[in-house]
VOGU-3710 file (C-alpha; in Angstrom, 3 decimals, decimal comma):
1> mrvvwypeaa> 1,967/12,080/13,170  3,481/14,429/10,620  3,548/12,982/6,925  6,541/14,125/4,476  6,729/13,160/0,790  10,049/12,574/-0,668  10,656/14,575/-3,989  10,697/11,390/-5,989  7,477/10,015/-4,461  6,061/13,284/-5,225
11> krlrqvvsyi> 7,030/13,286/-8,630  5,719/9,954/-9,418  2,455/10,844/-7,743  2,318/13,991/-10,169  2,956/11,603/-13,046  0,053/9,263/-12,099  -2,004/12,245/-11,740  -1,099/13,782/-14,830  -1,564/10,399/-17,030  -5,133/9,923/-15,264
21> qteygsksct> -6,142/13,399/-16,208  -5,011/13,144/-19,758  -6,493/9,586/-20,472  -9,654/9,591/-18,088  -10,420/13,086/-17,344  -10,909/15,306/-14,312  -13,522/13,413/-12,629  -11,185/10,176/-12,355  -8,231/12,653/-11,432  -10,287/13,857/-8,387
31> kflkeayrte> -11,124/10,568/-7,289  -7,589/8,988/-7,553  -6,297/12,057/-5,502  -8,952/11,615/-2,922  -8,068/7,870/-2,475  -4,232/8,933/-2,370  -4,913/11,651/0,469  -7,214/9,487/2,467  -4,533/6,910/2,384  -2,151/9,552/3,501
41> rllagnpclg> -4,518/10,385/6,563  -4,953/6,976/7,362  -1,123/6,597/7,700  -0,760/9,501/9,784  -3,258/8,209/12,323  -2,044/4,513/12,111  1,636/4,320/11,067  2,106/0,742/11,167  -0,883/0,222/8,894  0,925/-0,844/6,051
51> pvepfladap> 3,000/-4,085/6,169  6,668/-4,408/5,767  7,592/-4,276/1,935  9,047/-7,432/1,115  10,971/-5,983/-1,935  12,757/-3,765/0,743  13,464/-6,072/3,370  17,282/-5,772/3,040  17,278/-2,221/3,382  18,870/-0,459/6,246
61> vqyrsivvnr> 15,530/0,671/7,707  12,254/-0,965/7,822  10,176/0,259/4,676  6,261/-0,464/4,868  3,656/-0,062/1,840  0,116/0,586/1,689  -1,990/-0,013/-1,615  -3,903/3,148/-2,301  -5,802/1,671/-5,044  -5,537/-1,709/-7,327
71> lnkivywing> -2,654/0,001/-9,430  -0,692/1,977/-6,700  0,682/1,811/-3,484  2,735/4,214/-0,955  6,136/3,109/0,079  7,254/4,798/3,487  9,162/4,544/6,675  8,463/5,647/10,237  11,114/8,013/11,354  10,523/8,986/14,844
81> dvieivdfwd> 7,144/10,854/14,759  7,403/11,564/11,050  5,983/9,167/8,270  8,522/9,623/5,349  6,814/8,509/1,871  9,753/7,477/0,013  8,153/6,209/-3,314  5,050/5,694/-5,023  4,796/2,496/-7,154  2,768/1,258/-9,815
91> trrepnkqaq> 1,637/-2,371/-8,897  1,722/-3,352/-12,401  5,358/-3,112/-12,983  8,095/-5,446/-11,923  8,654/-5,044/-8,119  12,230/-5,909/-7,922  12,774/-3,438/-10,405  11,008/-0,499/-8,506  12,497/-1,738/-5,306  16,010/-1,105/-6,973
101> qtieslksei> 15,184/2,072/-8,187  13,905/3,278/-4,603  17,177/2,425/-3,180  19,132/3,930/-5,609  16,862/7,223/-5,416  17,208/7,121/-1,686  20,973/7,108/-1,965  20,996/10,351/-3,755  18,653/11,905/-0,873  21,541/11,290/1,668
//
């Protein structure tokens, strides 16, 4: 399957990458990016790998999420033969707030 990143999800990924680069250096940044893209490749081959995201259960489509590492997860949905990554969450933050922000950003995408 093809994987598409929504602009907001790509923006959040870039923010995390920038933070890791600044705080921990290139080696940690490269390791993180490898984990993120490995997870993306896993999803392309196994779209239902991530469980349904409970904080987005009331959304009009079925969102799923998959943990990239202990601090981040990808939120996505399956649209035909495309996996659409809609957000990139920091697992240390309040999940209800992140879910609400995701819903609001998706409304602006439409």
